[in-house]
C-alpha positions as CSV (number, residue, x, y, z in Angstrom):
1,M,-9.7,-15.0,-1.6
2,P,-12.4,-14.4,0.4
3,L,-14.3,-11.6,0.2
4,D,-14.1,-9.2,4.5
5,G,-16.1,-7.6,6.2
6,D,-15.3,-4.3,5.7
7,M,-16.9,-4.5,2.0
8,A,-20.6,-4.0,2.9
9,G,-20.2,-1.0,4.9
10,G,-17.6,0.8,2.3
11,I,-20.0,0.1,-0.9
12,I,-23.8,0.3,0.7
13,P,-22.6,2.2,2.3
14,S,-23.1,2.3,6.3
15,E,-23.4,5.0,8.0
16,D,-20.7,5.5,9.5
17,V,-19.0,6.1,6.1
18,K,-22.7,8.3,4.6
19,P,-20.4,11.8,6.2
20,I,-17.0,10.9,4.7
21,L,-18.5,10.7,1.1
22,K,-20.6,13.6,1.7
23,D,-18.0,16.1,3.0
24,P,-14.8,15.1,0.8
25,F,-12.2,17.7,2.8
26,G,-13.4,17.4,7.0
27,I,-14.6,20.7,6.6
28,S,-17.5,20.1,9.4
29,V,-15.0,19.1,11.5
30,I,-13.6,22.7,12.1
31,Q,-17.1,24.4,11.3
32,K,-19.3,22.0,12.9
33,K,-16.5,19.9,15.3
34,A,-18.5,16.9,13.6
35,I,-16.4,13.2,14.9
36,Y,-17.2,10.9,12.3
37,P,-14.5,7.7,11.5
38,N,-11.9,8.4,8.8
39,P,-12.9,12.2,8.4
40,N,-9.5,12.5,6.4
41,R,-10.1,9.8,4.0
42,F,-12.4,10.4,1.4
43,F,-10.6,9.6,-1.8
44,A,-9.6,6.1,-0.2
45,H,-13.6,5.1,0.4
46,W,-15.1,6.9,-3.2
47,T,-12.2,4.8,-5.3
48,F,-13.6,2.1,-3.1
49,Y,-16.9,3.0,-3.7
50,K,-17.4,3.7,-7.2
51,Y,-15.0,0.4,-8.0
52,F,-17.8,-1.9,-6.9
53,N,-20.6,-0.3,-7.6
54,Y,-20.0,-0.8,-11.1
55,F,-17.2,-3.1,-12.1
56,P,-19.5,-5.9,-10.7
57,I,-22.0,-5.5,-12.9
58,Y,-20.1,-4.9,-15.9
59,L,-18.4,-7.8,-15.4
60,Q,-21.8,-9.5,-15.6
61,R,-22.4,-9.9,-19.1
62,V,-20.0,-12.2,-19.5
63,V,-19.7,-13.9,-16.1
64,N,-21.9,-14.7,-13.4
65,P,-23.0,-12.4,-10.6
66,I,-20.6,-14.2,-7.9
67,E,-18.0,-14.8,-10.5
68,S,-17.8,-11.1,-11.2
69,V,-17.4,-9.8,-7.4
70,Y,-14.5,-11.9,-7.1
71,L,-13.2,-11.5,-10.9
72,S,-13.5,-8.0,-9.6
73,C,-11.3,-8.5,-6.6
74,A,-8.5,-10.3,-8.5
75,I,-8.5,-7.9,-11.8
76,I,-7.7,-4.7,-9.4
77,K,-5.2,-6.4,-7.7
78,I,-3.7,-7.8,-10.3
79,I,-3.3,-4.1,-11.5
80,I,-1.9,-2.6,-8.7
81,Q,0.3,-5.4,-8.6
82,I,1.9,-5.2,-12.4
83,A,1.7,-1.5,-11.7
84,L,3.7,-1.6,-8.2
85,I,7.1,-3.6,-10.5
86,F,6.3,-1.5,-13.7
87,L,6.6,1.8,-11.5
88,L,9.9,0.0,-9.2
89,S,11.4,-0.8,-12.3
90,I,11.7,2.6,-14.1
91,Y,13.1,4.0,-10.5
92,I,15.6,2.1,-10.6
93,N,16.2,2.3,-14.2
94,I,15.7,5.8,-14.5
95,D,18.7,7.4,-15.6
96,K,17.8,5.8,-19.1
97,K,15.6,7.7,-21.6
98,K,13.9,4.9,-23.0
99,L,12.4,1.6,-21.8
100,N,14.6,-0.9,-22.5
101,K,15.1,-4.5,-21.9
102,D,16.5,-3.8,-18.4
103,L,13.1,-3.3,-17.3
104,I,12.4,-6.8,-17.8
105,L,15.3,-7.7,-15.6
106,I,14.5,-5.9,-12.6
107,A,11.1,-6.6,-12.6
108,T,12.4,-10.7,-12.9
109,I,14.3,-9.7,-9.5
110,I,11.3,-7.7,-7.8
111,T,8.8,-9.8,-8.2
112,P,8.9,-12.9,-5.9
113,L,9.5,-10.5,-3.4
114,F,5.9,-9.7,-3.6
115,Q,4.5,-12.1,-1.4
116,T,0.1,-13.4,-1.4
117,N,0.3,-16.1,1.0
118,G,4.3,-17.5,2.0
119,Y,5.7,-14.0,4.2
120,R,2.3,-12.0,3.5
121,S,2.0,-11.5,6.9
122,Y,5.4,-9.9,7.5
123,M,6.4,-8.2,4.1
124,G,3.1,-8.3,2.1
125,I,2.0,-5.5,0.0
126,I,-1.2,-6.5,-2.1
127,D,-3.5,-7.3,0.8
128,E,-5.6,-10.6,1.2
129,S,-8.4,-7.6,2.1
130,I,-9.5,-5.6,-1.4
131,T,-10.6,-2.7,1.6
132,Y,-6.8,-3.2,2.9
133,T,-5.5,-3.5,-1.0
134,F,-7.5,0.1,-2.1
135,F,-6.2,1.7,1.4
136,Y,-3.0,1.0,1.6
137,A,-1.4,-0.5,-1.7
138,L,-3.7,1.4,-4.1
139,P,-2.2,4.7,-2.5
140,L,1.1,4.0,-2.1
141,T,1.7,2.9,-6.1
142,I,-0.1,6.5,-7.0
143,L,2.0,8.1,-4.4
144,L,5.5,6.5,-6.1
145,L,3.4,8.3,-9.3
146,Y,3.3,11.2,-8.1
147,Y,7.0,11.3,-6.6
148,L,8.5,9.9,-9.9
149,P,9.0,13.3,-12.2
150,F,10.5,14.8,-9.0
151,Y,12.7,12.1,-8.5
152,K,13.9,12.0,-12.0
153,S,14.9,15.5,-12.1
154,W,16.8,15.2,-8.7
155,Y,18.5,11.6,-10.0
156,N,19.4,13.0,-13.2
157,N,20.0,16.5,-12.6
158,T,18.1,17.9,-14.7
159,P,14.8,20.6,-14.9
160,F,11.5,19.4,-13.7
161,P,9.5,19.5,-16.4
162,K,7.2,23.0,-17.3
163,N,4.7,20.8,-19.0
164,K,0.6,22.3,-17.7
165,L,-0.8,19.2,-18.2
166,L,2.2,16.8,-15.6
167,I,1.6,20.4,-13.4
168,S,-2.1,19.6,-13.0
169,G,-2.1,16.2,-12.7
170,L,0.3,17.3,-10.2
171,I,-2.1,19.5,-8.3
172,F,-4.7,16.8,-8.4
173,L,-2.9,14.1,-7.0
174,C,-1.3,16.4,-4.0
175,V,-4.9,16.7,-3.2
176,F,-6.2,13.0,-3.9
177,L,-3.5,11.1,-2.4
178,S,-3.6,14.5,1.0
179,F,-7.0,12.5,1.6
180,N,-6.7,9.1,1.0
181,C,-4.4,6.2,2.8
182,P,-3.7,6.9,6.5
183,L,0.0,6.9,6.1
184,I,0.6,9.0,3.5
185,P,0.6,12.1,5.8
186,G,3.9,10.5,7.5
187,I,5.0,9.9,4.5
188,T,5.0,13.0,2.7
189,L,5.9,15.5,6.1
190,V,8.8,13.4,6.4
191,I,9.6,13.4,2.7
192,T,9.3,17.5,2.6
193,V,11.1,17.4,5.9
194,M,14.4,15.9,4.3
195,F,14.2,17.6,0.8
196,Y,14.4,21.3,2.4
197,I,16.9,19.7,4.9
198,N,18.9,18.5,1.5
199,Y,18.1,21.3,-0.1
200,F,19.5,23.9,2.2
201,K,23.0,21.8,2.7
202,Q,23.2,21.6,-0.7
203,N,22.1,25.7,-2.3
204,Y,23.4,27.0,0.9
205,L,26.3,25.4,2.5
206,M,27.9,23.6,-0.6
207,H,26.9,26.0,-3.3
208,E,25.8,22.7,-5.1
209,K,24.2,23.2,-8.7
210,K,21.2,21.5,-8.6
211,Y,17.9,21.7,-10.4
212,F,15.7,22.7,-7.2
213,S,13.3,24.5,-8.8
214,N,10.5,26.5,-7.3
215,L,8.3,24.0,-8.4
216,F,9.7,21.0,-6.0
217,L,9.1,23.9,-3.3
218,C,5.8,24.9,-4.2
219,F,4.8,21.4,-5.0
220,F,6.8,20.0,-1.3
221,T,4.6,22.5,0.1
222,F,1.6,22.2,-0.8
223,M,1.5,18.9,0.0
224,S,2.7,18.8,3.4
225,L,0.2,22.0,4.0
226,L,-2.7,19.4,2.9
227,S,-1.1,16.6,4.7
228,L,-0.7,18.6,8.3
229,Y,-4.4,19.6,8.0
230,S,-5.9,16.1,7.0
231,V,-3.6,15.0,10.0
232,Y,-5.9,17.6,12.1
233,I,-9.2,16.2,11.0
234,G,-8.2,12.7,11.4
235,I,-7.2,13.6,15.3
236,N,-11.6,14.0,15.1
237,N,-12.0,10.6,14.9
238,P,-14.0,8.6,17.5
239,I,-12.0,5.1,16.7
240,F,-9.4,6.9,18.6
241,S,-11.5,8.3,21.4
242,G,-11.4,5.6,24.2
243,N,-7.5,5.4,23.0
244,S,-5.6,5.5,26.9
245,M,-2.1,3.8,26.4
246,R,0.9,6.3,26.9
247,I,3.2,6.7,24.2
248,E,6.1,5.5,26.1
249,E,4.0,1.8,26.1
250,R,3.4,2.0,22.1
251,Y,6.9,2.5,21.3
252,S,7.2,-0.5,23.5
253,K,4.8,-2.2,21.7
254,I,6.9,-1.1,18.3
255,L,10.1,-2.7,19.5
256,V,8.0,-6.1,19.9
257,G,6.3,-5.3,16.5
258,I,10.2,-4.6,14.5
259,Y,11.1,-8.1,16.6
260,S,8.3,-10.0,15.3
261,T,8.7,-8.9,12.0
262,V,12.2,-9.6,11.2
263,T,12.0,-13.2,13.8
264,Q,9.2,-14.7,12.9
265,K,9.6,-15.5,9.1
266,I,12.5,-15.4,7.2
267,G,11.3,-13.5,4.2
268,Y,12.3,-10.1,5.8
269,P,16.1,-11.5,7.2
270,I,16.9,-12.8,3.8
271,L,15.9,-9.6,2.8
272,L,18.0,-7.3,5.0
273,I,20.9,-9.6,4.4
274,I,21.5,-9.7,0.8
275,I,20.7,-5.5,0.8
276,C,23.4,-5.1,3.4
277,L,25.6,-7.6,1.2
278,N,25.0,-5.9,-1.9
279,I,25.9,-2.5,-0.2
280,S,29.2,-3.4,1.5
281,I,30.6,-5.2,-2.6
282,I,29.6,-1.6,-4.2
283,K,31.2,0.1,-1.5
284,K,34.4,-1.8,-1.8
285,Y,34.6,-2.5,-5.5
286,I,32.1,0.1,-7.6
287,K,33.7,3.7,-7.7
288,D,31.5,5.0,-9.8
289,G,29.4,8.2,-10.0
290,F,26.3,5.9,-10.4
291,A,26.8,3.9,-7.9
292,N,27.8,6.4,-5.4
293,K,24.3,8.5,-6.5
294,A,22.5,5.4,-5.6
295,L,24.7,4.7,-2.0
296,V,23.1,8.4,-1.2
297,F,20.0,8.2,-2.3
298,F,19.9,3.9,0.0
299,K,20.8,6.4,2.7
300,Y,18.1,8.6,2.7
301,I,15.9,5.9,2.6
302,G,17.9,4.8,5.4
303,I,16.8,7.6,7.5
304,F,13.4,8.1,5.8
305,S,12.6,4.4,7.4
306,L,14.0,5.4,10.8
307,F,11.7,8.4,10.7
308,Y,8.5,6.9,9.5
309,I,8.7,4.0,12.4
310,F,9.4,6.5,15.1
311,L,6.4,8.6,14.2
312,L,3.7,5.5,13.6
313,P,3.2,5.9,17.5
314,F,1.7,9.2,17.2
315,G,-1.1,7.3,15.1
316,G,-2.7,6.2,17.9
317,Y,-3.3,2.4,19.1
318,K,-6.0,0.0,17.8
319,E,-6.4,-3.7,19.0
320,Y,-6.6,-5.3,15.6
321,R,-2.9,-4.3,15.6
322,P,-0.9,-5.1,19.0
323,N,2.1,-4.1,18.1
324,I,1.5,-1.1,15.8
325,L,4.4,-1.8,13.4
326,R,2.7,-4.5,11.4
327,Y,3.5,-5.6,7.6
328,D,0.6,-3.0,6.6
329,T,1.8,0.1,8.6
330,L,4.7,-1.1,7.6
331,M,4.4,-1.0,3.8
332,P,6.4,2.1,2.9
333,V,9.4,0.3,4.2
334,T,9.5,-2.7,2.7
335,I,9.0,-1.2,-0.7
336,A,11.2,0.5,0.0
337,L,13.4,-1.9,0.5
338,I,12.2,-3.8,-2.7
339,Y,13.7,-0.6,-4.5
340,I,17.3,-0.8,-2.7
341,Y,16.9,-4.7,-3.1
342,G,16.5,-4.4,-6.7
343,F,18.5,-1.3,-7.6
344,S,22.0,-3.0,-5.7
345,T,21.5,-5.9,-7.5
346,Y,20.7,-4.8,-11.1
347,L,24.1,-2.5,-10.6
348,L,25.8,-5.8,-9.3
349,I,24.4,-8.3,-12.3
350,K,25.2,-5.7,-14.8
351,Y,28.9,-4.8,-13.2
352,F,30.2,-8.5,-12.4
353,T,31.7,-10.7,-15.3
354,G,32.4,-13.6,-15.8
355,K,32.6,-16.1,-12.9
356,R,31.4,-13.6,-10.1
357,K,28.5,-12.5,-11.8
358,N,27.6,-16.5,-12.4
359,I,28.0,-17.1,-8.5
360,Y,25.7,-14.0,-7.3
361,A,23.3,-14.4,-10.4
362,L,23.4,-17.9,-8.2
363,L,22.7,-16.2,-4.8
364,I,20.1,-14.2,-6.1
365,I,18.3,-16.9,-8.6
366,I,18.4,-19.4,-4.6
367,A,17.1,-15.9,-2.7
368,S,14.3,-15.5,-5.2
369,G,13.4,-19.4,-5.3
370,I,13.1,-19.3,-1.4
371,Y,10.4,-16.3,-1.5
372,T,8.4,-18.1,-4.5
373,F,8.3,-21.5,-3.0
374,A,7.5,-20.0,0.1
375,D,4.8,-18.1,-1.9
376,N,2.5,-21.3,-2.1
377,P,-1.2,-21.0,-3.9
378,E,-3.7,-21.9,-2.3
379,F,-7.0,-21.6,-4.6
380,E,-9.7,-22.8,-2.5
381,K,-9.5,-20.2,0.0
382,N,-12.8,-18.9,-1.3
383,K,-14.5,-22.4,-1.8
384,C,-16.7,-22.4,1.1
385,E,-17.5,-18.5,0.5
386,K,-18.7,-18.6,-2.6
387,L,-20.8,-22.3,-2.1
388,S,-22.4,-20.7,0.5
389,L,-23.4,-17.2,-1.5
390,E,-24.4,-19.8,-4.4
391,K,-27.0,-21.4,-1.4
392,I,-28.4,-17.7,-0.6
393,S,-29.0,-16.9,-4.0
394,L,-31.2,-19.9,-4.5
395,S,-32.9,-20.5,-1.5
396,S,-36.8,-19.2,-1.5
397,E,-36.6,-18.8,2.4
398,K,-36.1,-15.3,3.7
399,I,-33.4,-15.8,6.4
400,V,-31.2,-18.4,5.6
401,R,-29.5,-20.8,7.3
402,L,-25.8,-21.7,6.4
403,N,-24.3,-25.3,7.8
404,T,-20.8,-23.8,7.1
405,N,-17.3,-22.8,9.1
406,C,-16.0,-19.9,6.9
407,S,-16.3,-16.5,6.7
408,I,-18.6,-14.8,4.2
409,L,-18.1,-10.9,3.7
410,S,-17.1,-10.3,7.7
411,W,-14.2,-11.0,9.5
412,G,-15.8,-14.2,11.4
413,K,-18.4,-16.5,11.4
414,T,-22.1,-14.3,11.4
415,T,-24.2,-16.5,14.2
416,D,-27.2,-13.6,13.8
417,S,-28.7,-12.8,10.9
418,I,-29.4,-9.2,12.3
419,N,-25.8,-8.6,11.6
420,S,-26.1,-9.9,7.7
421,K,-28.2,-7.2,7.2
422,L,-26.1,-4.9,5.6
423,N,-24.5,-7.5,3.7
424,S,-27.8,-8.6,2.1
425,K,-28.3,-5.1,0.8
426,L,-25.1,-5.5,-0.9
427,L,-25.7,-8.9,-2.2
428,R,-28.9,-7.2,-4.0
429,K,-26.6,-4.8,-5.6
430,W,-24.0,-6.8,-7.0
431,Q,-27.8,-9.0,-8.4
432,I,-26.6,-12.1,-6.4
433,T,-30.4,-12.3,-4.6
434,K,-33.3,-10.3,-6.5
435,V,-34.7,-9.5,-2.7
436,D,-32.8,-8.7,0.6
437,K,-32.4,-12.0,2.1
438,L,-30.7,-12.4,5.4
439,Y,-28.2,-15.2,6.8
440,Y,-26.5,-17.1,9.5
441,Q,-24.2,-19.9,10.3
442,K,-25.0,-22.6,12.8
443,Y,-23.1,-25.5,12.4
């Protein structure tokens, strides 16, 4: 994939990113009423800054400087995708005490849904842009890791492990996640509200014995308080200062976004159709406690998705995301639906026998084939950019003219050399150039 236009600003860093890295918890927003972009996203910027300041240089022991950058992007994307598939497989296989061969089956079921090209613009998780991958897919993967011990305790109705190392790690993740991805505060607040409603219902209305220990209450409350604080300091963001669109207009945009997502390509419709089919079959034929518990959790996911989408318009409006709801803001719902798809499909494959199993397996193979063949590899996307970087590297000029028509570390073409100033610093930092070299494109 090509490099994106936010990389230089996050890695050098730019003037508007420096305040974020200097003030992790946005204290200056409270004390001095400071206003700067994204004051509540320190850890997203910090992980991005650290990774790309050091890892490409480390890789230059075995590859050339230009290749080290693209390889760094590829490696972290692969790690995130494998981690997501592995975590979702564990969530689906949560009742098993040990890792087993069913994890491979589950991973095989859900992997085709991870689109690199194909339907990525509608249901993508690993973004084309490495910056967006760091700001969305990576923290959402870590959020799944954070909730795993709570989910396991709830699903298996077992005591929450009072392991000091685990508790310390969860405390750190509370802080790390609350000042990270812009979606996480909303996600955690919705989950906490749903948890408290369910906790009250089961423990005071139905008097069921559930292992909702004080640690559940402490962690969910702590995470919610941090999320509320993160939302509060995030309001002091100049990106939204000129946003005058009324809330009812934003909701009309959401409806357009939903319609676009489910009608432009068949990726999402296939996913939703198979989920509905699976749930109807499970309700009709499988009557054991395991299936019933799964259906209950699917219902919770449906409620979560509705609440989450309902809250999206309150996050403001950006021109580059005209319908507010897009594959990136929809990512938590997409991951949740992949979970339901994987869980329900796995359940039916294990339940069916004989001819029914063969017919159902054929249906899933056909669906997987559609996703796989739609996701055509496009290996030449960064060829023009790499050639341009090679020319800049080899040129003896301080201002390099490029006869190319592709983006170079930007969101569009660089027609004025002044706009390449920050990029030139980044190329020197990555040792692609020995001195700062400006560049522009004319063709």
